[in-house]
C-alpha positions in Angstrom: 143.0 176.8 55.8 143.2 180.3 54.3 144.8 183.4 55.8 141.5 184.8 56.9 140.6 181.7 58.9 144.1 181.5 60.4 143.9 185.1 61.6 140.4 184.4 63.0 141.7 181.5 65.1 144.2 183.9 66.7 141.9 186.9 67.2 138.2 186.2 66.8 138.1 182.9 68.5 140.1 184.3 71.4 137.6 187.1 71.7 134.8 184.6 72.1 136.1 183.2 75.4 137.1 186.6 76.9 134.6 189.2 75.7 132.1 190.6 78.1 130.0 193.7 78.4 131.7 196.6 80.2 128.9 196.6 82.8 129.3 192.9 83.5 133.0 193.3 83.9 132.6 195.9 86.6 130.1 193.7 88.5 132.1 190.5 88.0 135.3 191.8 89.4 135.5 192.6 93.1 138.4 194.9 92.4 137.4 197.6 89.9 140.3 198.2 87.5 140.8 201.1 85.1 139.1 200.7 81.8 140.6 202.4 78.8 138.4 203.2 75.8 139.4 204.7 72.4 141.1 201.5 71.1 141.6 201.5 67.3 141.3 198.2 65.4 142.4 197.4 61.8 141.8 194.4 59.7 144.2 194.2 56.7 144.8 197.9 57.1 141.2 198.9 57.2 139.8 200.7 60.2 137.0 198.7 61.9 133.9 200.8 62.8 132.2 200.1 66.1 128.8 201.1 67.3 128.7 203.8 69.9 127.4 201.5 72.5 129.8 198.7 71.6 133.3 200.0 71.7 136.5 198.0 72.3 138.4 198.6 75.5 141.5 197.7 77.5 141.2 196.5 81.1 144.5 195.6 82.8 146.6 193.6 80.3 143.7 192.4 78.2 142.0 194.0 75.1 138.3 193.3 74.7 136.7 193.5 71.2 133.0 193.3 70.4 132.3 189.9 68.8 129.7 191.1 66.3 131.8 193.9 64.9 134.9 191.7 64.5 132.9 188.9 62.9 131.5 191.4 60.4 135.1 192.7 59.7 136.3 189.2 58.9 133.3 188.5 56.7 131.8 185.8 59.0 128.2 185.1 59.8 127.1 185.6 63.4 123.8 184.6 65.1 122.8 185.7 68.6 120.4 183.5 70.6 119.0 185.7 73.4 117.3 182.8 75.1 120.6 180.9 75.7 122.9 184.0 75.6 124.9 182.3 72.9 126.8 183.9 69.9 127.4 181.5 67.0 130.0 182.5 64.4 130.1 180.6 61.2 133.6 180.5 59.6 133.8 179.7 55.9 137.1 178.0 55.4 137.0 178.3 51.6 135.8 181.7 50.6 137.8 181.6 47.3 136.9 180.0 44.0 135.3 176.5 44.4 137.7 173.7 43.9 136.8 171.3 41.1 139.1 168.3 41.4 140.3 166.4 38.3 138.7 163.0 38.1 140.0 159.6 37.0 137.5 159.7 34.2 138.8 163.0 32.9 142.4 161.6 33.0 141.2 158.6 30.9 139.3 160.8 28.5 142.4 163.0 27.9 144.6 160.0 27.3 142.1 158.6 24.8 141.9 162.0 23.0 145.7 162.2 22.9 145.9 158.7 21.3 143.2 159.4 18.9 144.9 162.7 17.9 148.2 160.9 17.2 146.4 158.3 15.0 144.5 161.1 13.2 147.7 163.0 12.4 149.3 159.8 11.1 146.2 158.9 9.0 145.9 162.4 7.5 149.6 162.3 6.5 149.2 158.9 4.9 146.2 160.1 2.9 147.9 163.4 1.8 145.5 165.4 3.9 146.0 168.5 6.1 147.8 166.8 8.9 149.4 170.0 10.1 146.1 171.5 11.1 145.1 168.3 13.0 148.4 168.4 14.9 147.9 172.1 15.7 144.4 171.2 17.0 145.9 168.5 19.3 148.4 171.0 20.7 145.8 173.7 21.1 143.1 171.6 22.8 145.1 169.1 24.9 148.2 171.0 26.0 148.5 174.1 28.1 150.5 176.4 25.8 147.6 178.8 25.8 148.3 179.5 29.5 152.1 179.5 29.5 155.0 177.1 29.4 154.5 173.3 29.0 157.3 171.0 30.1 157.6 168.6 27.1 160.3 165.9 26.9 159.8 163.9 23.7 160.6 160.2 23.4 163.3 160.5 20.7 165.1 163.9 20.9 168.8 164.4 21.4 169.9 167.8 20.1 166.9 169.6 21.7 165.6 167.2 24.4 163.3 169.7 26.1 160.6 171.6 24.2 159.2 174.6 26.1 157.2 176.2 23.2 154.3 175.1 21.1 156.3 175.5 17.9 159.1 173.2 19.3 156.5 170.6 20.2 154.8 170.8 16.8 158.2 170.3 15.2 158.6 167.0 17.1 155.2 165.8 16.0 155.3 166.7 12.4 158.8 168.0 11.7 159.8 171.6 10.9 161.8 174.1 12.9 164.3 171.6 14.5 166.7 169.7 12.3 166.6 166.4 14.2 162.9 166.1 14.0 161.5 163.7 11.4 157.9 163.9 12.6 157.1 161.3 15.2 153.4 161.5 14.6 153.9 161.0 10.8 154.8 157.3 11.4 152.0 154.9 10.4 150.4 154.6 13.8 147.1 152.8 13.7 146.3 152.5 17.5 147.3 153.8 20.9 146.4 152.4 24.2 147.5 153.3 27.8 148.6 150.4 29.9 147.1 149.2 33.1 150.4 149.5 34.9 149.9 153.3 35.4 149.3 155.2 38.6 147.8 158.6 39.1 148.0 161.3 41.9 145.1 163.8 42.1 145.6 167.0 44.1 142.6 169.1 43.5 142.7 170.8 40.1 146.1 169.3 39.3 147.0 165.6 38.7 150.0 163.4 37.8 149.9 160.2 35.8 152.8 157.7 35.0 152.7 154.5 33.1 153.1 152.7 29.8 151.7 153.7 26.5 151.5 151.1 23.6 151.7 152.4 20.0 150.7 150.1 17.1 152.5 150.7 13.8 151.5 149.9 10.3 153.0 146.4 10.5 150.8 145.6 13.5 153.8 145.7 15.9 153.1 147.2 19.3 155.8 149.5 20.7 155.9 150.4 24.4 157.0 153.8 25.7 157.1 155.1 29.2 155.2 158.3 29.8 154.5 160.8 32.6 151.8 163.5 32.3 151.2 166.5 34.5 147.6 167.8 34.2 145.7 170.9 35.4 142.3 172.4 35.0 142.2 175.6 33.1 139.9 178.6 33.7 137.3 177.1 31.3 137.2 173.9 33.3 139.0 171.8 30.7 141.8 169.4 31.7 145.1 170.1 29.9 148.6 168.7 29.8 151.2 170.9 31.5 154.0 168.3 31.7 154.7 165.6 29.1 157.7 163.3 29.6 158.2 160.3 27.4 161.1 157.8 27.1 161.8 154.4 25.6 162.4 151.4 28.0 165.9 150.9 29.2 167.9 148.2 27.5 171.6 147.2 27.8 
C-alpha cells in the first residue's frame, strides 16, 4: 500500500466516521461547546483550499475536516448519494506505474535466447565469422548493462571471479581484456538446454531462477553447470539479466 493510501487510512478514513455539519453538531450536542474556525490544513506541504460554506473547525479536542475537500486533496474519487445520505470514497491503492509481472514463459524465452546466443557465438568462431559482434549483441540484448551494473560470476574464473562491467563479461565469453580468459563461448558448443530441476521466484517485475544448464560440446558430451539468474523488466518492457552466477558441480 503506497504512502498516499497509508496517510488516508490515518486521516481521511478517520474523518468519515467523525465529520458532521456544524449545524448538526450544535443540535446533536445538548451542551453547546466552543467551535473554533480558521484551521489550516496541508497535504504534503500544500495548503488545502476549502469552500466558504465548508470550512474545517475544532470542537473540544477534535478537529473536523470536510470529506469532499480532503478526498480531492488526496486525489481520491468521491460520490455523494443524497437519497441515502452516503459519501462513497474510492481509494486507488496503485496510482503509480502499472505493474507488469515477469512470466514463466518470459523466463523460458530468455533462457532459450541465452543458449542460442552461446551456440551462435561458437558457430561463428568455428566458421571464421564475426563472432565478436554476435557476442556483443547477446550482452546488449539479454543483459542489463544498459541500465547499470550486472552481477556476473562466470563459471571458470579465478583471478577476476566477479565481472561488473560489460567489457569484463565480453572478455570471459570471447577473450580479450583479462589474461585468464580463453573465451568460454569459443568452445565448440552445439546445444544448450536448461534442466527441469530448476526453480523460479517471481516478484512483480523482478524474478530469480536457479537450476542446471547442460552444454553439449563438439564431441557430443553433455556438461552440467549450476546457474542462478536474477531478472528484471526494463523500461521498454523487455526482460533482462541483472545477476548471472554460474559454477561447476562440487566434486571431491
